[in-house]
Phi, psi and omega in degrees: 000144178289157177298157187303319186289348177261356183284138182291147182247112178298345178270355179290159184300317182292331175290320177296320178297316178297321180294317180292322175297318179297318180293320178296322176293323185290336181299300179294326180298319181288327177293319177295321177296322179296316177298320178296325179299319178290320179297316180290323177298320177292321180298323179294338180259014176103000178275181179231124180280120187238357181174185181219154173217123185234068177296141182286338185252024178197183182288147175288149180235136164266117180285130185221151164271127183266141185292330180220164185298319183264026183308317185301331184268357183281149175302329181290349181274011179302319178295328178294313183282325186261348186300321183295328176277316188296320184294315181288328177293317177297323176299317180296326181281322189270332184300313182303309180289328184283343182249019188298327188267013177301148194258356181230156175300320182300310182291326175297318180290326175299317179296314180299312185287325177296320177294315184293312182291322174302323183286308190273331181264295186289323183274310188269301185299307184297322178295322184280350180296330180231075189289345185250335182235008180284181183303310183295317180297321179296318179296317178298319179296316179295332180266006181057039178254150180295136181294343178298341178296345179298336180294344177295333178294324178289321176297319178296321178297322179298317180293317182290344178294327189302306181295333178294315180292319178301319178299316180297316180292324178297324175298315183294329183285351171298320181270315183246089184298320176265084186270107183290165183298316180298318179293322178297314180297316180295320181296312182294315180295317183295326181273319193260338186275319193304311186288312177299317179293320177296322178298314179295319180296319178297319178299314183296318180294313184290316184275341180074018178208153180254114176287101190303312184294322179292323177296321176297323181296334174271320186295322183296307177300323179294320177297319177297319179301318179290326175295318177298318178295326180294316187261334193261145173215081186290165176296148180290159172302145187267358179236147180292148176230144183278151182287171180293130177252150179305323179299325178295322178294322178296317179297316179300315180298317182294312180296320178297318179297319178295318180296318179294323179297318179294313181294324179293316180298328184265004183199019182289147179288142179240180180295154176060038175061027176265164184226139178289161175209170177237130182233125183246358177222155185292137177287144178263188181295325179245112179215170183252023177288114183282160182293338180273000178265140174235089184289139164279124184267134179302150185301334183279357178270164176298147177301145178195179177304128186212162172234145176280127184289000000 
């Protein structure tokens, strides 16, 4: 093991910068993953995934050709309605244990933030933005289940928060074996709060309204994270990790810019409350392309109404 004074500190400014860059990158990445979840869920039930739409102020959509007209109401369409939530939630649950042996602070923080942002933004916030007509609400309606069951997703997010916070604290204990309560709270708040809270604040400023349920969907996991920091002091990671390097920050910035470019092209706002989308396969007679979507069609498709991404 390296001497204590050479061990990287997740609470240092450069570590916080790497963490915020990772979280900023994870926002569009998780929205794209959510759209892919719906597309893949439909494909498993006999549909064809033909595109994506990732509006920043609503749920992500996987554009699909549906096998039959009433596909949405069929029991087999569960993956179509739940896929956008399930994929990002599973990512939040699986990333922490599967990335445990990463060797640098930067990659460890990317894993923490990808799990965290997938949980609070793509899984919780985006789902709660449309609590009555969103993907989850529609599935509950088709199954004649009470829409109040949607609150279970926020409860699930609260539970899934615990291992993410434990992972972050375990990193910090490599440097600070006796990690006091105040330092734990500052560390968790400094890493996990800025991007989700900033995302919600930007929505409120731009839209001029606060979506109460979506704000609760962010507040509950964040409160759980602070509770874990208040009471918990997990064992430190057992393997050494290298500190943040300038090259790692450059890579994070570059990958984040590419992710934002993709998500913007697939979901930027257009005139008359319409939203851009990306379509790479021809639409069939039965599809879920909404009237408020204006897909950019890939060059190999037949000409049609299009927007340049």
